[in-house]
C-alpha positions as CSV (number, residue, x, y, z in Angstrom):
1,M,0.0,0.0,0.0
2,S,1.4,3.4,-1.0
3,A,2.3,6.1,1.6
4,R,-0.4,8.4,0.1
5,V,-3.1,5.8,0.6
6,I,-2.0,5.1,4.1
7,R,-2.0,8.9,4.8
8,W,-5.5,9.1,3.3
9,F,-6.9,6.4,5.6
10,T,-5.1,7.9,8.6
11,L,-6.8,11.3,8.0
12,L,-10.1,9.7,7.4
13,A,-9.9,7.7,10.6
14,A,-8.9,10.8,12.5
15,L,-11.8,12.7,11.1
16,F,-14.5,10.2,12.0
17,S,-13.1,8.5,15.1
18,S,-15.2,9.2,18.2
19,G,-13.9,11.8,20.6
20,Q,-10.8,12.5,18.5
21,G,-12.3,14.3,15.5
22,Y,-10.9,17.4,13.9
23,A,-12.4,20.7,15.0
24,L,-12.2,21.7,11.4
25,P,-12.2,19.4,8.3
26,P,-8.7,18.8,7.1
27,L,-8.0,20.2,3.7
28,Q,-5.3,17.5,3.3
29,L,-8.0,14.9,2.9
30,F,-9.4,16.7,-0.2
31,V,-5.9,17.1,-1.6
32,E,-5.1,13.4,-1.2
33,I,-8.1,12.3,-3.3
34,T,-7.4,14.8,-6.1
35,P,-5.6,13.0,-8.9
36,P,-2.5,14.4,-10.6
37,G,-3.5,17.2,-13.0
38,G,-6.9,17.5,-11.3
39,V,-8.7,20.6,-10.0
40,L,-9.7,20.8,-6.4
41,K,-12.5,23.4,-6.0
42,V,-12.7,23.9,-2.3
43,P,-16.2,24.6,-1.1
44,P,-16.7,27.8,1.0
45,G,-15.7,27.3,4.6
46,R,-12.9,27.0,7.1
47,Y,-10.4,24.0,6.8
48,A,-7.6,22.8,9.0
49,G,-3.9,22.7,7.9
50,P,-1.2,22.0,7.5
51,V,-1.4,20.8,3.9
52,V,1.4,19.2,1.9
53,V,1.0,19.1,-1.9
54,E,3.2,16.4,-3.5
55,R,1.8,16.2,-7.1
56,P,0.7,18.7,-9.7
57,I,-2.8,19.8,-8.9
58,T,-4.8,23.0,-8.9
59,I,-6.4,24.2,-5.7
60,E,-9.2,26.8,-6.2
61,G,-10.5,28.6,-3.2
62,G,-12.8,31.0,-4.9
63,G,-12.0,33.6,-2.3
64,Q,-14.2,32.0,0.2
65,A,-12.2,29.0,1.5
66,I,-10.0,29.6,4.6
67,L,-7.0,27.4,5.4
68,D,-6.2,27.6,9.1
69,G,-2.8,26.4,10.3
70,E,-4.1,26.5,13.9
71,G,-0.8,27.9,15.0
72,Q,1.4,25.0,14.0
73,G,4.2,25.2,11.5
74,T,3.8,26.2,7.8
75,V,0.2,26.2,6.7
76,L,0.6,25.0,3.0
77,S,3.7,23.4,1.6
78,V,4.1,23.0,-2.2
79,L,6.6,20.3,-3.0
80,A,5.6,19.3,-6.5
81,D,6.3,21.1,-9.8
82,G,3.4,22.6,-11.7
83,V,1.0,23.2,-8.8
84,I,-1.5,26.1,-8.9
85,V,-2.8,27.7,-5.6
86,R,-5.5,30.3,-6.2
87,G,-8.1,32.2,-4.2
88,L,-7.3,30.8,-0.7
89,Q,-7.3,32.7,2.6
90,I,-4.3,31.3,4.6
91,V,-4.1,32.2,8.3
92,N,-2.5,31.2,11.6
93,S,0.9,29.7,10.9
94,G,3.3,28.8,13.7
95,N,5.6,31.5,15.2
96,S,9.0,29.9,14.9
97,H,11.7,32.0,13.1
98,D,14.1,29.0,13.2
99,Q,11.6,26.8,11.4
100,V,10.6,29.5,9.0
101,D,6.9,29.0,9.7
102,A,5.1,30.5,6.7
103,G,1.7,30.8,5.0
104,I,3.0,29.1,1.9
105,L,6.3,27.2,1.3
106,V,7.3,26.7,-2.3
107,A,10.0,24.1,-2.8
108,A,9.2,23.3,-6.4
109,D,9.4,24.8,-9.9
110,N,6.8,26.2,-12.3
111,T,4.1,26.8,-9.8
112,L,1.5,29.6,-9.8
113,I,0.5,31.2,-6.5
114,E,-2.1,33.9,-7.1
115,N,-5.0,35.9,-5.7
116,N,-4.5,34.5,-2.2
117,R,-4.8,36.4,1.1
118,I,-2.1,35.5,3.6
119,E,-2.4,37.0,7.1
120,Q,-1.6,36.2,10.7
121,T,1.3,34.1,9.4
122,L,4.9,34.7,10.5
123,F,6.4,34.5,7.1
124,G,4.2,35.1,4.0
125,I,5.6,33.1,1.1
126,H,8.9,31.2,1.4
127,L,10.6,30.1,-1.8
128,K,13.3,27.6,-1.1
129,K,15.4,26.4,-4.1
130,A,12.4,27.2,-6.2
131,N,12.7,28.3,-9.8
132,D,10.5,29.8,-12.5
133,N,7.5,30.3,-10.3
134,T,4.9,33.1,-10.5
135,I,3.7,34.8,-7.3
136,R,1.0,37.2,-8.4
137,N,-1.7,39.4,-6.9
138,N,-1.5,38.1,-3.4
139,T,-2.2,40.1,-0.2
140,I,0.4,39.4,2.5
141,S,0.8,40.5,6.1
142,S,2.7,39.2,9.1
143,M,1.9,38.9,12.8
144,G,3.1,41.1,15.6
145,D,3.5,44.8,16.3
146,I,7.3,45.1,16.4
147,P,8.7,45.1,12.8
148,S,11.9,43.4,13.7
149,L,10.1,40.4,15.3
150,R,7.8,39.8,12.3
151,G,8.7,37.5,9.4
152,E,9.5,38.3,5.8
153,G,6.6,38.9,3.4
154,V,8.5,37.1,0.7
155,R,11.6,35.1,1.6
156,M,13.6,33.8,-1.4
157,W,16.6,31.5,-0.9
158,Y,18.7,30.0,-3.8
159,S,15.8,30.6,-6.2
160,E,16.0,31.8,-9.8
161,G,13.8,33.0,-12.6
162,N,10.8,33.8,-10.4
163,L,8.2,36.5,-11.1
164,V,6.8,38.4,-8.1
165,E,4.1,40.7,-9.5
166,G,1.2,42.8,-8.4
167,N,1.3,41.8,-4.7
168,H,0.1,44.0,-1.8
169,I,2.5,43.5,1.1
170,S,2.2,45.3,4.4
171,T,3.2,45.1,8.1
172,V,5.9,42.5,7.5
173,R,9.6,42.7,8.5
174,D,11.3,42.6,5.1
175,L,11.4,41.0,1.7
176,V,14.7,39.1,1.6
177,I,16.2,37.8,-1.6
178,S,19.3,35.7,-0.8
179,N,21.6,34.0,-3.3
180,S,18.9,34.3,-5.9
181,A,19.5,35.6,-9.4
182,E,17.4,36.7,-12.3
183,N,14.1,37.2,-10.6
184,Q,11.6,40.0,-11.4
185,F,9.7,42.1,-8.9
186,I,7.2,44.1,-10.8
187,G,4.2,46.3,-9.8
188,N,4.1,45.3,-6.1
189,T,3.0,47.6,-3.3
190,I,5.1,47.4,-0.1
191,S,4.2,49.5,2.9
192,D,4.4,49.8,6.7
193,S,7.3,47.4,7.0
194,R,11.0,47.6,7.9
195,I,12.9,47.0,4.6
196,A,10.9,46.7,1.4
197,M,13.5,44.5,-0.4
198,E,16.9,43.3,0.6
199,F,19.1,41.7,-2.0
200,V,22.1,39.7,-0.7
201,F,24.5,38.0,-3.1
202,S,21.6,38.1,-5.7
203,P,22.7,39.5,-9.0
204,Y,20.8,40.3,-12.2
205,N,17.4,41.0,-10.6
206,L,14.8,43.5,-11.9
207,V,12.8,45.8,-9.6
208,Q,10.3,47.7,-11.7
209,G,7.1,49.7,-11.2
210,N,6.7,49.1,-7.5
211,R,5.3,51.4,-4.9
212,V,7.4,51.5,-1.7
213,E,5.8,53.8,0.9
214,D,5.9,54.4,4.7
215,N,8.6,51.8,5.4
216,S,11.8,52.4,7.3
217,T,14.0,51.6,4.3
218,G,13.3,50.9,0.6
219,V,15.6,48.7,-1.4
220,V,19.0,47.5,0.1
221,V,21.5,45.9,-2.3
222,I,24.5,44.1,-0.8
223,Y,27.1,42.3,-3.0
224,S,24.5,41.9,-5.8
225,D,25.7,43.1,-9.2
226,E,23.8,44.3,-12.2
227,L,20.5,45.0,-10.6
228,E,18.0,47.2,-12.5
229,I,15.8,49.5,-10.4
230,L,13.4,51.1,-12.8
231,D,10.3,53.3,-12.6
232,N,9.5,52.8,-8.9
233,R,7.9,55.2,-6.5
234,F,9.8,55.5,-3.1
235,A,7.8,57.8,-0.8
236,H,7.7,58.8,2.9
237,L,10.6,56.7,4.0
238,R,11.5,58.8,7.0
239,S,13.6,56.6,9.3
240,I,16.8,58.6,10.2
241,S,18.9,55.5,9.6
242,G,17.1,54.5,6.4
243,S,17.0,55.4,2.7
244,A,15.0,54.7,-0.4
245,V,17.8,52.8,-2.1
246,S,21.1,51.8,-0.6
247,I,23.8,50.0,-2.5
248,K,26.9,48.5,-1.0
249,G,29.7,46.4,-2.6
250,S,27.7,46.0,-5.8
251,S,28.6,46.9,-9.4
252,K,26.8,47.9,-12.6
253,A,23.5,48.9,-11.1
254,V,21.1,50.8,-13.3
255,I,18.7,53.1,-11.4
256,S,16.4,54.9,-13.8
257,E,13.1,56.8,-14.0
258,N,12.4,56.4,-10.3
259,L,10.6,58.9,-8.0
260,F,12.2,59.6,-4.6
261,L,9.7,61.6,-2.6
262,H,9.9,62.9,1.0
263,C,12.6,60.4,2.2
264,A,15.3,60.9,4.8
265,I,17.9,59.9,2.2
266,G,17.0,59.1,-1.4
267,L,20.1,57.1,-2.6
268,V,23.1,55.9,-0.6
269,A,25.9,54.7,-2.9
270,N,29.0,52.9,-1.6
271,A,31.9,52.4,-3.9
272,P,31.6,49.2,-6.0
273,I,34.2,46.5,-5.5
274,H,35.6,47.0,-9.0
275,P,36.1,50.7,-9.8
276,E,35.4,50.2,-13.5
277,H,32.0,48.7,-12.7
278,V,30.0,51.9,-12.2
279,F,26.4,52.8,-11.6
280,R,24.1,54.5,-14.1
281,L,21.6,56.9,-12.6
282,Q,19.4,58.4,-15.3
283,G,16.0,60.1,-15.4
284,N,15.3,59.9,-11.7
285,R,13.4,62.6,-9.8
286,F,14.4,63.6,-6.2
287,V,11.7,65.7,-4.6
288,Y,11.5,67.1,-1.0
289,N,14.0,64.7,0.5
290,D,16.3,65.6,3.4
291,V,19.3,64.4,1.3
292,A,18.8,63.3,-2.3
293,M,22.1,61.4,-2.8
294,Y,24.7,60.4,-0.3
295,F,28.0,58.9,-1.5
296,Y,30.1,56.9,1.0
297,G,33.7,55.8,0.2
298,E,33.2,57.3,-3.2
299,K,35.7,56.6,-6.0
300,G,33.9,58.3,-8.9
301,G,33.1,57.2,-12.4
302,H,29.4,56.8,-12.0
303,V,27.1,58.1,-14.9
304,I,24.5,60.5,-13.5
305,H,22.5,62.0,-16.3
306,D,19.2,63.8,-16.7
307,N,18.0,63.6,-13.1
308,Q,15.9,66.2,-11.4
309,F,16.6,67.7,-8.0
310,E,13.7,69.7,-6.6
311,G,13.0,71.1,-3.1
312,N,15.5,68.8,-1.3
313,F,17.1,70.1,1.9
314,T,20.4,69.0,0.5
315,D,20.9,67.6,-3.0
316,V,24.2,65.7,-2.7
317,L,26.4,64.9,0.3
318,V,29.6,62.9,0.6
319,S,31.4,61.2,3.5
320,A,34.5,62.8,4.9
321,S,36.9,60.8,2.7
322,S,34.8,61.0,-0.5
323,S,34.0,63.3,-3.3
324,A,31.4,63.2,-6.0
325,L,33.5,65.4,-8.3
326,H,34.8,62.5,-10.4
327,N,31.4,61.2,-11.4
328,D,30.0,61.9,-14.9
329,W,27.3,64.6,-14.1
330,L,25.5,65.8,-17.2
331,G,22.1,67.3,-18.0
332,N,20.6,67.2,-14.5
333,Y,18.1,69.8,-13.4
334,W,19.1,71.7,-10.2
335,D,16.4,73.9,-8.7
336,N,19.0,76.2,-7.1
337,Y,21.0,76.8,-10.3
338,R,21.3,80.5,-10.8
339,G,22.6,80.6,-14.4
340,F,20.9,81.6,-17.6
341,D,20.0,80.0,-21.0
342,R,20.7,82.8,-23.4
343,D,20.8,80.5,-26.5
344,R,17.6,78.8,-25.4
345,D,18.8,75.3,-26.0
346,G,17.3,74.0,-22.7
347,F,20.7,74.0,-20.9
348,G,22.5,76.5,-18.7
349,D,25.3,78.6,-20.2
350,E,27.6,78.0,-17.2
351,P,28.3,74.8,-15.4
352,Y,26.6,74.1,-12.1
353,N,29.1,73.8,-9.2
354,M,28.1,72.5,-5.8
355,Y,30.2,73.5,-2.8
356,I,30.0,72.4,0.8
357,Y,29.6,75.1,3.5
358,S,27.9,74.5,6.8
359,D,26.8,71.1,5.5
360,R,30.2,69.7,6.5
361,L,29.3,70.2,10.2
362,W,26.5,67.6,10.2
363,M,28.1,65.4,7.7
364,D,31.1,64.9,10.0
365,R,29.0,65.1,13.2
366,P,25.7,63.4,12.6
367,L,24.2,64.5,15.9
368,T,24.2,68.1,14.6
369,R,21.6,67.2,12.1
370,F,19.1,68.1,14.8
371,F,20.0,71.8,14.3
372,R,19.5,71.8,10.5
373,G,17.3,74.8,9.5
374,S,17.7,76.4,12.9
375,P,18.4,80.2,12.9
376,G,21.9,79.7,14.4
377,L,23.0,77.3,11.7
378,E,21.4,79.3,9.0
379,V,23.3,82.4,10.1
380,Y,26.5,80.3,10.2
381,D,25.8,79.0,6.6
382,F,25.1,82.6,5.4
383,V,28.4,83.9,6.8
384,E,30.3,80.9,5.3
385,R,28.9,81.7,1.9
386,L,29.4,85.5,2.2
387,A,33.0,85.4,3.5
388,P,34.3,81.9,4.0
389,F,37.1,81.4,6.5
390,S,38.6,78.9,4.1
391,P,37.9,78.0,0.5
392,P,34.7,75.8,0.3
393,E,35.1,72.3,-1.0
394,L,33.8,71.6,-4.5
395,I,32.1,68.2,-4.6
396,L,30.5,68.1,-8.0
397,T,30.3,69.9,-11.4
398,D,27.5,69.5,-13.9
399,P,28.9,71.1,-17.1
400,R,25.5,71.3,-18.8
401,P,22.7,71.7,-16.3
402,R,19.2,71.4,-17.6
403,I,16.9,74.5,-17.6
404,P,13.1,73.9,-17.2
């Protein structure tokens, strides 16, 4: 007798044995009697987990079937290729970080997980050595009030070629992508969490068309080369230690056509491992940020063209040992440019030069950031610009600034 048949009879006996029946009908029972390639249309109601899917079937919840993990482990585990899970509400996983208790575990390839609602689970969707899967239009939240004690909304480990699209993710800890290449994150909304996306040793990923709002930090890139971050909206990321995009030890990133709105820091760029592997920043808009761009350990060489800087407290800052002077600045719009466009070609007649005055105080002594905008510091900055005690430091030159 096969293990599947034995498990079927065990579940059936547990369901109907006197005094030991399930409080809820186990969905595993329905899964066991669904043949490979079959469609399980779950009737409306509440069902007990956990569930393990070990052959290619389709599970249709219709938006009215609730799978309850009853606080134990992972609620639904997909272990077979080609499975479809659609329209379920998945709740009440275990609460073990060590065991990665999740709403859905995907340890298979070519699956489709869509239109599910995953809530009151520690981790949302966990992809473990899972390739070429589609995670689409799911609503995901974690449990707990303290962000650092929640689980990841999406946790991806050694997984490639996956599409994560159109999901609404909120009140989770992070989205973590570890040792996972060539995945796409398109059109997701991530809010009220700690880090929207964290890439660790995960090259060649695409982040496009996402809305990242009201988190502590946006996208963090660590030792992950050749990422493309395109056409995203980063807004209201106000944590003093956070930023919309932060890149460390990574090369050849393309950051284009993004909106950075009302963030503590728009972009933090650390020098890439290989100096010839530069970043390309083009067509981005930085609006009403405390600091639009901050360069740490800067070596220069990055291509920074056709960006807009409007209403920021400070457009560009560098660390004590850095300078942004050796980057390729061209055609950017600076709202504090004071030059003219006499030939009306859309570009200023004189280069835009940025100097550091009182900014150096709070760049070197972060605690003094508290006094930015105060009358005392404004007077000091005015005096520095009017009659500097020493020549101010030039940190960048844009030879052809754009005129609106």
